[in-house]
C-alpha positions in Angstrom: 0.0 0.0 0.1 1.3 3.4 -0.9 1.1 6.5 1.6 -0.6 9.8 0.5 2.8 11.3 -0.5 3.7 8.2 -2.4 0.3 8.3 -4.4 1.1 12.0 -5.2 4.6 11.0 -6.6 2.9 8.2 -8.7 0.6 10.9 -10.1 3.7 12.4 -11.6 4.7 9.0 -13.3 1.2 8.6 -14.3 1.1 12.2 -15.9 4.0 11.1 -18.1 2.5 7.8 -18.8 5.7 6.4 -17.4 6.1 2.6 -18.1 9.0 0.3 -16.5 12.3 1.1 -17.4 11.4 4.5 -18.9 13.2 7.2 -17.0 11.6 10.6 -16.0 13.5 13.5 -14.8 12.3 15.6 -11.9 13.5 19.0 -11.5 15.2 19.9 -8.2 12.0 21.3 -6.6 10.2 18.2 -7.3 12.9 16.1 -5.9 13.1 18.1 -2.7 9.1 17.8 -2.4 9.2 14.2 -2.7 12.5 13.5 -1.2 11.1 10.9 1.3 8.6 9.3 -0.9 11.7 8.8 -3.6 13.8 7.3 -1.0 11.4 4.9 0.6 10.2 3.9 -3.0 13.8 3.4 -4.3 14.3 1.1 -1.0 11.0 -0.6 -1.6 12.1 -1.6 -5.2 9.4 0.5 -6.7 11.7 3.0 -8.3 15.0 3.0 -9.7 17.5 6.0 -9.3 19.1 6.6 -12.4 22.4 8.1 -13.0 21.1 11.0 -14.5 20.5 13.9 -12.1 16.7 13.7 -11.0 16.2 10.9 -13.1 14.1 7.8 -11.8 12.3 5.0 -13.6 9.6 2.4 -12.5 10.2 -1.0 -11.7 7.8 -3.6 -12.9 6.7 -3.6 -9.1 6.4 0.3 -8.9 4.2 0.0 -12.3 1.8 -2.3 -10.6 1.8 -0.3 -7.8 1.1 3.0 -9.7 -1.9 1.1 -11.7 -3.2 -0.1 -8.2 -3.3 3.4 -6.6 -5.0 4.8 -9.9 -7.9 2.4 -9.4 -8.4 3.4 -5.6 -8.9 7.0 -6.5 
């Protein structure tokens, strides 16, 4: 289950129609706003932190979680 902050972050990935392995780049303000959610989701294996600054991509599990939280709204 995703926290409210994690669901807010997933809305960003959903907005860009992200799929597993496709990187999205967050600006510094977005990274700061979602810092805790990003860290937690990387630790849980839902997101991958890319080498590119501000770059994150969904894992297969993250994609499934994003679609689940989309259905809960």
